Each structure stands twice: as structure tokens, then as C-alpha cells.
C-alpha positions as CSV (number, residue, x, y, z in Angstrom):
1,M,-13.3,-31.1,-20.6
2,L,-15.0,-30.9,-16.7
3,D,-17.3,-33.6,-15.7
4,G,-18.6,-32.6,-12.2
5,N,-16.1,-32.4,-9.7
6,R,-13.5,-33.6,-11.6
7,I,-11.9,-33.3,-15.1
8,F,-11.9,-35.9,-17.8
9,A,-8.7,-35.6,-19.4
10,A,-7.7,-38.8,-21.2
11,K,-9.0,-42.3,-22.4
12,G,-7.5,-45.4,-22.1
13,Q,-8.8,-48.5,-21.2
14,N,-10.8,-46.9,-18.7
15,P,-11.2,-43.2,-18.8
16,C,-8.8,-40.7,-16.8
17,Y,-10.1,-38.2,-14.5
18,L,-8.4,-35.7,-12.8
19,L,-10.4,-35.4,-9.5
20,L,-10.3,-31.5,-8.5
21,D,-10.3,-32.1,-4.9
22,K,-6.5,-33.8,-5.5
23,A,-5.8,-31.6,-8.0
24,N,-3.5,-29.6,-5.2
25,R,-1.3,-32.7,-5.3
26,H,0.1,-31.2,-7.9
27,G,1.2,-32.9,-11.4
28,L,3.7,-33.2,-14.1
29,V,3.3,-33.4,-17.9
30,A,6.0,-34.5,-19.5
31,G,7.1,-35.6,-23.2
32,A,9.8,-35.2,-25.8
33,T,9.1,-32.1,-28.6
34,G,6.1,-32.8,-30.5
35,T,4.2,-35.5,-28.6
36,G,1.4,-33.2,-27.4
37,K,2.3,-31.5,-24.2
38,T,0.9,-28.2,-25.2
39,V,-2.5,-29.7,-26.2
40,T,-2.4,-31.6,-22.6
41,Q,-1.7,-28.5,-21.0
42,K,-4.8,-26.7,-22.6
43,T,-7.1,-29.5,-21.9
44,L,-6.2,-29.4,-18.0
45,A,-6.3,-25.4,-18.0
46,E,-10.0,-25.5,-19.6
47,G,-10.9,-28.1,-17.1
48,F,-9.9,-26.0,-14.4
49,S,-10.9,-22.5,-16.1
50,Q,-14.6,-24.6,-16.3
51,A,-14.4,-25.4,-12.7
52,G,-14.0,-21.7,-11.8
53,V,-10.2,-22.4,-11.0
54,P,-8.0,-19.0,-11.8
55,V,-4.9,-20.6,-14.0
56,F,-1.6,-19.3,-15.1
57,L,0.1,-20.5,-18.0
58,A,3.3,-19.4,-19.8
59,D,3.0,-19.4,-23.5
60,V,6.4,-20.2,-24.9
61,K,6.0,-21.0,-28.2
62,G,3.2,-18.5,-29.0
63,D,0.0,-20.7,-29.4
64,V,-1.5,-20.9,-25.8
65,T,-3.7,-17.7,-26.8
66,G,-6.0,-19.8,-28.9
67,M,-7.7,-20.5,-25.7
68,A,-9.4,-17.9,-26.1
69,Q,-11.2,-18.8,-29.7
70,P,-13.5,-22.1,-29.7
71,G,-11.8,-24.8,-31.5
72,E,-12.7,-26.3,-35.0
73,D,-14.6,-29.0,-34.9
74,T,-13.6,-31.2,-38.0
75,P,-14.4,-34.8,-39.1
76,K,-10.9,-35.9,-38.1
77,L,-11.8,-34.3,-34.7
78,Q,-14.9,-36.2,-34.5
79,E,-13.6,-39.8,-35.6
80,R,-11.2,-39.2,-32.1
81,M,-13.9,-38.1,-30.3
82,A,-16.3,-41.3,-31.2
83,K,-13.2,-43.6,-30.3
84,M,-12.7,-41.9,-26.8
85,G,-17.0,-42.1,-26.4
86,I,-17.3,-38.4,-26.1
87,S,-20.5,-37.1,-27.5
88,N,-21.0,-33.9,-26.1
89,W,-17.8,-32.2,-27.3
90,T,-18.2,-28.6,-28.2
91,P,-16.3,-25.5,-29.7
92,A,-15.7,-23.6,-26.3
93,T,-13.5,-20.4,-25.2
94,C,-12.0,-19.8,-22.2
95,P,-12.1,-16.0,-20.5
96,V,-8.4,-14.8,-21.0
97,R,-6.3,-12.2,-19.7
98,L,-3.1,-11.8,-21.8
99,W,0.3,-10.4,-19.8
100,D,3.5,-9.3,-21.3
101,M,6.5,-8.2,-19.3
102,T,7.2,-6.2,-22.7
103,A,3.5,-4.8,-23.0
104,E,3.3,-5.5,-26.7
105,Q,0.9,-8.0,-27.0
106,G,-0.6,-7.8,-23.2
107,I,-1.0,-5.9,-19.8
108,P,2.6,-5.3,-18.4
109,V,4.0,-7.5,-15.8
110,R,6.2,-6.0,-13.5
111,I,7.9,-6.7,-10.0
112,T,9.8,-4.5,-7.6
113,V,13.8,-5.6,-6.9
114,S,12.6,-5.7,-3.0
115,D,10.0,-7.9,-4.1
116,M,12.2,-10.0,-5.6
117,G,14.9,-10.3,-2.8
118,P,18.6,-10.6,-2.7
119,A,18.7,-14.5,-3.3
120,M,16.5,-14.6,-6.2
121,L,18.1,-11.9,-7.9
122,G,21.9,-13.1,-6.9
123,Q,21.0,-16.2,-8.8
124,L,19.5,-14.5,-11.7
125,L,22.9,-12.4,-12.0
126,G,24.7,-15.2,-11.6
127,L,26.8,-14.2,-8.6
128,T,29.3,-16.3,-6.8
129,D,28.8,-16.5,-2.8
130,V,30.9,-13.8,-1.7
131,Q,29.3,-11.5,-4.2
132,K,25.7,-12.9,-3.1
133,G,26.9,-11.9,0.3
134,V,27.7,-8.6,-0.4
135,L,24.3,-8.2,-2.5
136,N,22.4,-8.8,1.1
137,I,24.3,-6.2,2.7
138,V,23.3,-3.8,0.3
139,F,19.9,-4.8,0.9
140,R,20.2,-4.7,4.4
141,I,21.7,-1.0,4.3
142,A,18.8,0.1,2.0
143,D,16.2,-1.4,4.3
144,D,18.0,0.4,7.3
145,N,18.0,3.5,5.7
146,G,14.4,3.8,4.2
147,L,15.7,3.1,0.6
148,L,13.1,1.7,-1.5
149,L,14.7,-0.7,-4.3
150,I,12.2,-0.6,-6.9
151,D,13.8,-0.9,-10.2
152,L,17.4,-1.5,-11.6
153,K,18.5,1.9,-11.3
154,D,17.5,2.1,-7.8
155,L,19.7,-1.1,-7.2
156,R,22.5,0.4,-8.9
157,A,22.6,3.6,-7.2
158,M,22.1,1.8,-3.7
159,L,25.5,-0.2,-5.0
160,T,27.3,2.8,-5.7
161,F,26.1,4.4,-2.6
162,A,27.2,1.3,-0.5
163,S,30.6,1.6,-2.2
164,E,31.5,5.2,-1.4
165,H,30.5,4.3,2.2
166,A,31.8,1.0,2.5
167,K,34.4,1.9,5.3
168,D,31.4,3.6,7.2
169,Y,29.3,0.3,7.0
170,E,32.0,-2.3,7.4
171,M,32.3,-2.6,11.3
172,E,28.6,-2.9,11.5
173,Y,27.6,-4.9,8.2
174,G,30.5,-6.4,7.3
175,R,33.4,-6.0,4.8
176,M,32.1,-4.7,1.0
177,S,34.6,-5.3,-1.4
178,S,34.9,-2.9,-4.4
179,Q,35.8,-5.7,-6.6
180,S,32.5,-7.9,-5.7
181,I,30.3,-4.5,-6.2
182,S,31.5,-3.9,-9.8
183,A,31.2,-7.7,-10.2
184,I,27.4,-7.3,-9.4
185,L,26.9,-3.8,-11.5
186,R,28.8,-5.8,-14.3
187,A,25.8,-8.2,-13.9
188,L,22.9,-5.8,-14.0
189,I,24.4,-4.7,-16.9
190,A,23.5,-8.5,-18.6
191,V,20.4,-8.6,-16.9
192,E,19.2,-5.2,-18.5
193,D,20.6,-6.3,-21.9
194,Q,18.2,-9.2,-21.4
195,G,15.1,-6.6,-20.8
196,G,15.3,-6.8,-17.0
197,D,15.1,-3.2,-17.1
198,V,11.3,-3.5,-18.0
199,F,10.6,-6.5,-15.8
200,F,11.8,-4.4,-12.9
201,G,9.4,-1.4,-11.6
202,E,6.1,-0.3,-10.6
203,P,3.2,-0.7,-10.3
204,A,4.1,-4.2,-9.3
205,L,2.2,-7.2,-10.3
206,D,-0.7,-7.9,-7.4
207,L,-1.2,-11.6,-7.9
208,A,-5.1,-11.3,-6.6
209,D,-5.5,-9.7,-10.1
210,W,-4.7,-13.3,-11.4
211,M,-6.7,-15.3,-8.9
212,A,-10.2,-14.1,-10.7
213,C,-13.1,-15.2,-12.2
214,D,-15.4,-13.9,-14.8
215,S,-19.1,-12.8,-14.2
216,S,-20.1,-16.6,-15.6
217,G,-17.7,-18.1,-12.6
218,A,-15.2,-19.5,-14.8
219,G,-11.8,-18.9,-14.0
220,Y,-9.3,-16.5,-15.7
221,V,-6.9,-18.3,-17.7
222,N,-3.7,-15.7,-17.6
223,I,-1.3,-16.1,-20.1
224,L,2.1,-14.8,-20.1
225,N,3.6,-14.1,-23.5
226,A,6.8,-15.8,-22.6
227,A,8.1,-16.3,-26.3
228,Q,11.0,-13.8,-26.3
229,L,11.2,-14.0,-22.4
230,V,12.1,-17.9,-22.9
231,T,15.1,-16.4,-24.6
232,S,16.6,-15.0,-21.8
233,P,16.3,-17.9,-19.5
234,Q,17.5,-16.2,-16.2
235,I,14.7,-13.5,-16.0
236,Y,12.0,-16.0,-17.2
237,A,12.9,-18.7,-14.2
238,M,13.5,-16.1,-11.5
239,F,10.3,-14.8,-12.5
240,L,8.1,-17.8,-12.3
241,L,10.1,-18.5,-8.9
242,W,9.3,-15.2,-7.2
243,M,5.7,-16.2,-8.5
244,L,6.0,-19.6,-7.0
245,S,7.4,-17.5,-3.3
246,E,4.8,-15.0,-3.4
247,L,2.0,-17.2,-4.0
248,Y,3.7,-19.1,-0.7
249,E,4.0,-16.4,1.2
250,A,0.8,-14.4,0.5
251,L,-2.0,-17.0,0.9
252,P,-3.3,-18.2,4.2
253,E,-3.6,-22.0,5.0
254,V,-7.0,-23.3,3.9
255,G,-6.4,-27.4,3.9
256,D,-8.0,-29.7,1.4
257,L,-10.3,-28.1,-0.6
258,D,-13.3,-29.3,-2.9
259,R,-10.9,-27.5,-5.6
260,P,-8.5,-25.6,-6.0
261,K,-8.1,-21.8,-5.3
262,F,-5.5,-21.2,-8.2
263,V,-3.5,-23.5,-10.6
264,F,0.3,-22.7,-11.9
265,F,1.8,-24.4,-15.0
266,F,5.7,-24.1,-15.1
267,D,6.5,-24.7,-18.6
268,E,9.5,-25.3,-19.6
269,A,10.5,-26.3,-16.2
270,H,13.8,-27.6,-16.5
271,L,14.8,-23.6,-16.3
272,L,13.9,-23.1,-13.2
273,F,16.3,-25.9,-11.8
274,D,19.5,-25.0,-14.5
275,S,22.3,-23.9,-12.2
276,C,20.2,-23.8,-9.3
277,P,21.9,-23.7,-6.2
278,K,21.4,-26.2,-3.5
279,E,19.6,-23.5,-0.9
280,L,17.6,-22.0,-3.6
281,Q,16.5,-25.5,-4.8
282,D,15.4,-26.5,-1.1
283,K,13.3,-23.5,-0.8
284,I,11.7,-24.8,-4.2
285,V,11.3,-28.1,-2.3
286,Q,10.1,-26.8,1.0
287,V,7.0,-24.4,-1.3
288,V,6.4,-27.3,-3.6
289,K,5.5,-29.7,-0.7
290,L,3.7,-26.9,1.7
291,I,1.7,-24.7,-0.7
292,R,-0.6,-27.4,-1.7
293,S,-2.2,-26.5,1.9
294,K,-2.7,-23.0,0.7
295,G,-4.9,-24.2,-2.1
296,V,-2.3,-23.9,-4.9
297,G,-1.8,-26.8,-7.5
298,L,1.7,-26.6,-9.4
299,Y,1.7,-28.4,-12.7
300,F,5.6,-28.7,-14.4
301,I,5.9,-29.0,-18.0
302,T,8.8,-30.5,-19.4
303,Q,10.1,-32.7,-21.5
304,S,12.0,-35.8,-19.1
305,P,11.1,-36.5,-15.8
306,S,14.8,-36.1,-15.2
307,D,14.8,-32.3,-15.9
308,I,13.7,-32.2,-12.3
309,P,14.7,-32.9,-9.2
310,D,13.8,-36.2,-7.4
311,E,12.6,-34.2,-4.4
312,V,10.2,-32.2,-6.3
313,L,9.3,-35.0,-8.6
314,A,8.3,-37.0,-5.6
315,Q,5.6,-34.4,-5.1
316,L,4.1,-34.6,-8.3
317,S,1.0,-37.2,-7.9
318,N,-0.8,-36.4,-11.1
319,R,0.9,-37.7,-14.4
320,I,0.9,-37.4,-17.8
321,Q,3.6,-39.0,-19.7
322,H,4.1,-38.4,-23.3
323,G,6.3,-40.2,-25.6
324,L,10.1,-40.4,-25.2
325,R,12.9,-41.0,-27.7
326,A,16.1,-43.3,-26.6
327,Y,18.9,-43.3,-28.9
328,T,21.4,-43.3,-25.8
329,P,22.1,-45.1,-22.9
330,A,21.6,-42.2,-20.7
331,E,18.2,-41.7,-22.4
332,Q,17.1,-45.5,-22.3
333,K,17.7,-45.3,-18.4
334,A,15.5,-42.1,-18.5
335,V,12.8,-44.2,-20.2
336,R,12.9,-46.9,-17.6
337,A,12.8,-44.3,-14.9
338,A,9.8,-42.7,-15.9
339,A,8.0,-46.1,-16.5
340,A,9.1,-47.1,-13.2
341,A,7.3,-44.3,-11.6
342,F,3.9,-45.3,-12.7
343,R,2.0,-47.5,-10.7
344,E,2.1,-50.9,-13.1
345,N,-0.7,-52.4,-15.5
346,P,-0.5,-55.6,-16.3
347,A,-2.1,-54.9,-20.1
348,F,1.3,-53.2,-21.2
349,D,5.1,-52.9,-20.7
350,S,4.8,-49.2,-19.6
351,A,8.8,-48.6,-20.6
352,Q,8.0,-50.2,-24.1
353,A,5.1,-48.3,-24.4
354,L,6.6,-44.6,-23.9
355,L,9.1,-45.4,-26.8
356,E,5.5,-46.2,-29.0
357,L,3.1,-43.3,-28.0
358,A,1.9,-41.6,-30.8
359,T,1.3,-37.8,-31.0
360,G,-1.4,-37.1,-28.5
361,E,-1.5,-40.0,-26.6
362,A,0.2,-40.8,-23.4
363,L,0.4,-42.8,-20.3
364,V,-1.7,-41.3,-17.3
365,S,-2.2,-41.8,-13.8
366,F,-4.3,-39.6,-11.1
367,L,-5.0,-39.9,-7.6
368,E,-8.1,-41.9,-6.8
369,E,-10.5,-40.8,-4.4
370,D,-8.4,-42.5,-1.8
371,G,-5.4,-41.1,-2.6
372,K,-3.7,-43.8,-4.2
373,P,-2.4,-43.5,-7.5
374,A,-4.4,-45.1,-10.3
375,M,-3.0,-47.5,-12.4
376,V,-1.3,-46.4,-15.5
377,E,-3.5,-46.0,-18.7
378,R,-2.3,-45.9,-22.1
379,A,-4.6,-43.1,-23.1
380,L,-5.7,-40.9,-25.9
381,V,-5.9,-37.0,-24.2
382,V,-9.1,-35.3,-24.7
383,T,-8.7,-32.7,-27.1
384,P,-9.6,-28.9,-25.8
385,E,-12.8,-26.8,-26.8
386,C,-10.6,-24.1,-27.7
387,S,-8.5,-24.1,-30.4
388,M,-5.2,-25.6,-30.7
389,G,-3.4,-23.6,-32.2
390,A,-2.6,-19.5,-32.0
391,A,-6.0,-17.0,-31.9
392,S,-6.3,-15.1,-34.8
393,P,-5.2,-11.2,-34.6
394,E,-8.6,-10.2,-34.2
395,V,-9.2,-12.5,-31.2
396,V,-6.2,-11.3,-29.7
397,A,-7.3,-7.6,-30.1
398,Q,-10.8,-8.5,-28.5
399,V,-9.3,-9.8,-25.6
400,L,-6.9,-7.1,-25.1
401,A,-9.7,-4.5,-25.7
402,A,-11.6,-6.3,-22.7
403,Q,-9.0,-6.3,-19.9
404,E,-8.7,-2.1,-20.4
405,P,-9.5,-1.9,-16.9
406,L,-6.3,-3.7,-15.7
407,M,-4.1,-2.2,-18.7
408,V,-5.4,1.1,-16.6
409,K,-3.9,0.1,-13.2
410,Y,-0.7,-1.4,-15.2
411,G,-0.4,-0.1,-18.1
412,T,1.6,3.3,-17.3
413,A,4.5,3.1,-15.3
414,E,5.5,5.2,-12.2
415,D,8.5,6.1,-11.0
416,R,8.4,7.2,-7.5
417,E,10.5,8.2,-5.2
418,S,12.9,5.7,-4.1
419,A,16.5,4.7,-3.6
420,Y,17.9,6.4,-6.8
421,E,15.7,9.6,-5.8
422,L,16.9,9.8,-2.4
423,I,20.3,9.2,-3.2
424,A,20.8,11.6,-5.5
425,A,19.1,14.4,-3.5
426,Q,21.7,13.4,-0.9
427,K,24.3,13.7,-3.1
428,A,23.0,16.9,-4.6
429,E,23.0,18.3,-1.0
430,A,26.4,17.2,-0.2
431,Q,27.7,18.8,-3.3
432,E,25.8,21.9,-2.7
433,A,27.1,22.2,1.1
434,D,30.7,21.1,-0.1
435,A,30.5,24.3,-3.0
436,L,29.2,26.6,0.0
437,A,31.8,25.3,2.5
438,K,34.4,25.7,-0.3
439,E,32.8,29.4,-1.3
440,R,33.3,29.9,2.7
441,A,36.9,29.2,2.4
442,A,37.5,31.0,-0.8
443,L,35.8,34.0,1.2
444,E,37.7,33.2,4.6
445,A,41.0,33.0,2.6
446,E,40.3,36.1,1.0
447,R,39.6,37.9,4.0
448,A,42.4,36.5,5.6
449,A,44.7,37.3,2.5
450,F,42.9,41.3,2.7
451,E,43.8,41.1,6.4
452,K,47.4,40.2,5.8
453,Q,48.0,42.6,2.9
454,K,46.4,45.1,5.3
455,A,48.8,44.2,8.2
456,A,52.0,44.0,5.8
457,E,51.1,47.7,4.2
458,E,50.2,49.0,8.0
459,A,53.6,47.2,8.8
460,K,55.4,48.8,5.9
461,A,54.3,52.2,6.7
462,Q,55.4,52.1,10.2
463,K,58.8,50.8,8.8
464,A,58.4,53.8,6.5
465,A,57.8,56.0,9.6
466,E,60.5,54.2,11.7
467,R,62.8,55.1,8.7
468,E,61.6,58.5,8.1
469,A,61.9,59.2,11.9
470,Q,65.7,57.8,11.9
471,R,66.5,59.9,9.0
472,A,64.9,63.0,10.6
473,A,66.6,62.2,13.6
474,A,70.0,61.6,11.9
475,A,69.1,64.4,9.9
476,A,68.8,66.5,13.2
477,A,72.0,64.9,14.8
478,K,73.9,66.0,11.7
479,A,72.2,69.5,12.0
480,A,73.1,69.7,15.5
481,E,76.7,68.3,14.9
482,K,77.3,71.2,12.3
483,E,75.7,73.7,14.4
484,A,78.3,72.5,17.1
485,E,81.0,72.4,14.8
486,R,79.7,75.7,13.4
487,Q,79.7,77.1,17.0
488,A,82.8,75.7,18.0
489,K,84.8,77.2,14.7
490,A,82.6,80.3,15.5
491,E,83.8,80.7,19.5
492,Q,87.7,79.6,18.1
493,K,87.4,82.2,15.8
494,R,86.2,84.3,18.5
495,A,89.1,82.7,20.5
496,E,91.5,83.7,18.0
497,Q,90.7,86.9,17.5
498,A,90.5,87.7,21.5
499,A,93.8,86.2,21.2
500,K,95.0,88.1,18.4
501,T,93.7,91.6,19.8
502,V,95.4,90.5,23.5
503,N,98.3,89.8,21.5
504,S,98.1,92.8,19.6
505,V,97.9,94.9,23.0
506,I,100.3,93.3,24.6
507,G,102.5,93.7,21.8
508,Q,101.8,97.2,21.5
509,I,102.1,97.7,25.4
510,G,105.3,95.4,24.9
511,R,106.5,97.8,22.4
512,E,105.9,101.1,24.3
513,A,107.4,99.5,27.4
514,S,110.2,98.5,25.5
515,R,111.0,102.1,23.7
516,Q,110.4,103.8,26.9
517,L,113.1,101.5,28.6
518,I,115.3,102.2,25.8
519,R,115.0,106.3,26.2
520,G,115.5,106.2,30.0
521,L,118.4,103.9,29.3
522,F,120.0,105.9,26.5
523,G,118.0,109.4,27.3
524,A,116.4,109.9,24.4
525,L,113.3,110.1,25.4
526,K,111.2,113.1,24.0
527,K,110.2,115.9,26.2
């Protein structure tokens, strides 16, 4: 409930006011289950909204939507208000915007993989230090090659690309083992199973749309439907961490203002720090320390202050501590530690009071005008003017209808050209070039085979011609030999004939001569 420049949050022996100009010094709302933390959160958020300060809350139980619906004025409520000295309580609503990562009950919320960054994403995926180093290299390669990482398919494509070209990048960026890349790819499957595939994408959330007021000047209460999201604690925690980091990076320094520019409530805050590596926790501590100078107030909602690291807890100056339960020595120690964090009030024992507080009652200490913590009060928390439960379906439908312009902006997912498409195009070009090269090689091989076959046929023809020439030469030689032999035989025959003739003549001559000789000798020649 707004009272001038302060929020009337609780009433004990004295009223407890949260001063708007001290609200950026952060705060804590703690207490066991069922002690009234959600109602307290609504009371504070309602006061900020009435003061013109936009607010973010995560609705992990499904009942924060009641801020869009006026509360119910009952006799029991009037009795409580009278006990607190409040006479001007009237049912009222806050301007509400509903957001939902699944787009079922609100405006879709998306961020890009690049916006998340390798450090937070490595934590989200539960990677080892070596695997985180590989993921850093992959992001660097993507940046250097102009490959946008928008959604998980971009990251998966980039990891595969880096694995395939690991040798090419090893000397410039470092070694990327296939085992580490395979482990990251397996971790992505787990995130997708938790709904991470709809969380990463475009259009990405512009936090300026959360830091807005309605036409009357009241700050919008931005409610994120986290009832299902909180069952995926990795994604829930990383989203809240991203928001914290994004606010810190995007907002300018403004110093101390008369009221915050934006207030951020971290419900189930322990999820932010469970298994949180030291380097990431150091980053959170740094942001918590410095973001107040940018006009942002952070309020952590958790069951016990021990859920939050001491370095963060030390920065939470405005505190509302609901009842704690102490059944074990460790729980009793936590009660004593929580009580010791308050500026002591001699009227009661804070540690004992923490064990006795009823629902809707708390130990409260806010910063005073001079920045000093006020003495702790055992007080009743002011009932918010909005509904303490969930909004009716009709009211939710009215809220959704009123935020149509933002639904137009964020409602339809976009899938512009990014790493996945560019890498796929490169692979297609490479495959096409490879196919062309294979086709050219096949044609070249075919041409070479043709030339080889032609040469073989020409050689065969030449050999056949040579064999034919050899056969012809042999035949000619044989014919010449036969002719020579024939001529030799004919010559021999002529010689023999001539010899025979000569011999015949000689024989005849001889015989004639012999006859004449004989006649001469014997006188027997005829006359």
C-alpha cells in the first residue's frame, strides 16, 4: 500500500515503511512454506506499481495472477486492517502483463543463444571446465565467421561444424576433442527435453517492454508463468540470471533516485545458487553490488537466508523474515543466524519470535532515511488490495486481450538466416561442388578410357598391319624362293637337256668317227 514516497508494508509496535529512495538497496523475503511469502511479495509489488515502478515476478505457484483482480473485502480482513490501524484499504488491481515461455498463458518469452552466452549456457548444460572451454571456442568461431547463434539448432549445427573442422581451427583457437563436443550435444538434448527448444529463439525479449507504465502512470507488473518452468530448474535459474545480467549491461548509471526504475523479485532464489560455480557466483555478487546504481532493486524470495551466499545476503538491506521451523540442530542454527542479522529490539527475542510467528506475521526491518537499518519489528504484513489468490479465467482472458500489441510483436517465432542455415548452405555447396568434381572426374576417366581404348585399337591395327606386312613379305619371299627354285630347276633342266644334247652329238660324232676309223683299218668302208 503506497503512502506518499513509501510503501506501508507491515505494522508492529510501529508501522514499517519501505522507503522508495532506499528500495534499490535490495531486499529479502524469507520464511518456511505457508508462512505468507507470496502475499508479502504481492504487497511490495503492488506498492511499487502504485508508485509508478515496473515490476517483474515469477509465478511459481500459479497464484500471482491475482494482482490483476481486486481483493475481496471480508469481515475478517476488516478486522485485520482495524488491528493495524488501516482505514483506507479498498480492493484494487494492478496493471498486469502475463508472459509465458510456452506461450500458453501469456506473451512468449524467448532469448537467443548468443544473448545467453557460453558461461551461462555452460552452467545450464552442466558442463565440465574442459567442455565449457570447448563451448567458448565454438562461440568464438561463430563470432569470427559471422554465424549467428539464435536457437538450439544453430548451436547444434555450429558444434558439428566445429567438430568437422577441428584440425583447421586447432592452431588458432585450441584443441576441441570430439568427446567434449559429443558431451555438449548430449547435454543439449536434456535441455530440449525440459523445453529449452521454445525458450531459445527470436524475436528475443526486449526488457524495455517490461520497464513500462500504463496510461495512468502505474508500473506494469510483469508476471512470468513459471509453474511448469520451475520444474526445469536449470532453465528457470539461467533465465533469471540472464535477466539480471542483461539489466546490468543495458541500463546506464543513474545513481540514487527518488524511486527505482525497475524492481526484480527472484522467487525460489535458492535455484540461482544451487551448484553455481564460483566464477558465476562472483558475477552475481558483482551485479548485485553495482546494479543499484542503475536504479534497479532486487528482492530475493526463499525459505531460509542460508539459501543465499553470504556475499549476496550482505547486500540485502530491506528484510522481511517470516517464521522458520527448527527441528534439527542445523535448522536451529539457521534460526539464530537469521535473528542475528536484524538490529536488535529489546522488546522481544528475535530468535524465539521466528519460531512463534503466525502466517502473515514477520520480523521486519527496512532502511531508515539516513540509510541505517531500522530496529526490527514483529509485525503483521499489510494485506494487498489485489486478490491474494489466482485470478479467475475471465480476468486472465481480459489481461491477454489487452496485451495484443505485444502478442503481435512476440507471438510468432521467427527463423531468420543464422548459423544453421548458413552451415547447411555451405554443406550443400560443398556437396554440389563435390558432386561436380566427381562428375568431372568421371568424364575425365571416361575420356581417358576412350583415349586409351582408341590408342589400344590403333596399336592393335598397327600390329595387325605389321603382321600382314610380315605375312606378305614372307609370302613374297616364299614366292620368290619358289620362283628361284623353279628357275633353278628349269635352268638345271635346260642344262641337263643341253648336256644330254651335247652328249648325244658327241656320242653320234664319236660313233661316226669310230666307224670310219674301223673301216679305215679294216677297209670295210663302203664307197
